[in-house]
C-alpha positions as CSV (number, residue, x, y, z in Angstrom):
1,M,95.8,-79.5,-39.4
2,G,92.8,-77.4,-39.1
3,G,90.8,-77.5,-43.1
4,Q,87.4,-76.8,-42.8
5,F,84.5,-78.6,-44.9
6,S,80.8,-77.9,-45.3
7,S,78.6,-79.7,-47.3
8,R,74.9,-80.7,-48.5
9,M,74.3,-84.0,-48.1
10,E,70.8,-85.0,-49.9
11,A,68.9,-88.1,-51.3
12,K,68.5,-87.7,-55.1
13,D,64.8,-87.3,-55.5
14,G,65.2,-85.0,-52.5
15,S,63.1,-86.8,-49.7
16,F,65.9,-86.2,-47.3
17,G,68.7,-84.0,-46.3
18,F,71.6,-82.7,-44.2
19,D,74.4,-80.0,-43.9
20,F,77.4,-82.4,-42.7
21,A,80.4,-79.8,-41.6
22,G,83.3,-80.6,-39.5
23,T,87.4,-80.2,-39.1
24,Y,89.8,-82.3,-40.9
25,T,92.2,-83.3,-38.2
26,A,94.7,-85.8,-40.1
27,V,95.3,-86.6,-43.7
28,E,97.7,-88.9,-45.3
29,P,96.9,-88.9,-48.7
30,M,96.0,-91.9,-50.2
31,R,95.3,-93.9,-46.8
32,L,93.4,-91.9,-43.8
33,I,91.1,-88.9,-43.4
34,V,90.4,-88.3,-40.0
35,A,87.3,-85.3,-39.3
36,E,85.3,-83.9,-36.0
37,F,82.1,-82.7,-36.7
38,G,80.5,-81.8,-33.3
39,E,81.5,-83.9,-30.7
40,R,82.1,-87.0,-33.1
41,E,84.7,-88.1,-35.2
42,L,84.9,-90.0,-38.6
43,R,87.6,-91.9,-39.4
44,V,88.2,-93.0,-43.4
45,E,90.8,-96.1,-44.0
46,F,91.9,-96.3,-47.5
47,S,93.9,-99.4,-48.5
48,E,95.1,-101.2,-51.5
49,G,94.4,-105.1,-52.4
50,P,94.9,-107.2,-55.1
51,E,91.2,-106.4,-55.6
52,G,91.1,-103.1,-56.2
53,V,91.2,-100.1,-53.0
54,T,89.0,-100.6,-50.0
55,V,88.0,-97.9,-47.7
56,R,86.6,-98.4,-43.9
57,E,84.7,-95.4,-42.4
58,T,84.4,-95.9,-38.4
59,F,82.3,-93.0,-37.2
60,D,81.1,-92.3,-33.7
61,G,77.3,-92.7,-34.0
62,E,74.6,-90.4,-32.9
63,N,71.0,-91.2,-30.8
64,T,68.8,-90.0,-33.3
65,H,68.2,-93.0,-35.9
66,S,69.7,-96.7,-35.1
67,E,72.9,-98.3,-35.7
68,E,71.2,-100.2,-38.4
69,Q,69.9,-96.8,-40.6
70,Q,73.2,-95.2,-39.8
71,R,75.1,-98.2,-41.3
72,A,72.4,-98.3,-43.9
73,G,72.5,-94.9,-44.8
74,W,76.9,-94.8,-44.8
75,Q,77.1,-97.2,-47.3
76,A,74.7,-95.9,-49.3
77,I,77.1,-93.0,-49.7
78,L,80.0,-95.0,-50.0
79,D,78.0,-97.1,-52.5
80,S,77.3,-93.7,-55.0
81,F,81.1,-92.6,-54.1
82,G,82.4,-96.3,-55.8
83,R,80.5,-95.9,-58.7
84,Y,81.3,-91.9,-59.3
85,V,84.9,-93.1,-59.3
86,E,84.4,-95.8,-61.3
87,G,82.7,-94.0,-63.7
88,K,79.3,-95.8,-63.2
89,G,77.6,-93.1,-61.7
C-alpha cells in the first residue's frame, strides 16, 4: 500500500488544531482503511446496514489527553464528516 496522507485538523473557530499525517497500510474500497501515524495505528471500518452505513474507528490512543477527551474529539470529527456526506454541513 504505502500511500501517504497529510492534513490539518482544526476547530472551526480556530481555537485548536494539529497536523495529521501518516501512511495507509491497507485499503479495501467501501469496507476498510488502515493507517499508521507515528507509532500508532488507525483502523476505519464501514459496514452497511438497514439504517445506513456505520463507521467504526479504532485507534491507538496517545498519552497527552485522557481517553474521554480522545473519544470526544474523534466523535466530533465523525459527526462533522456525517453532516458533510449527508449534505447538511
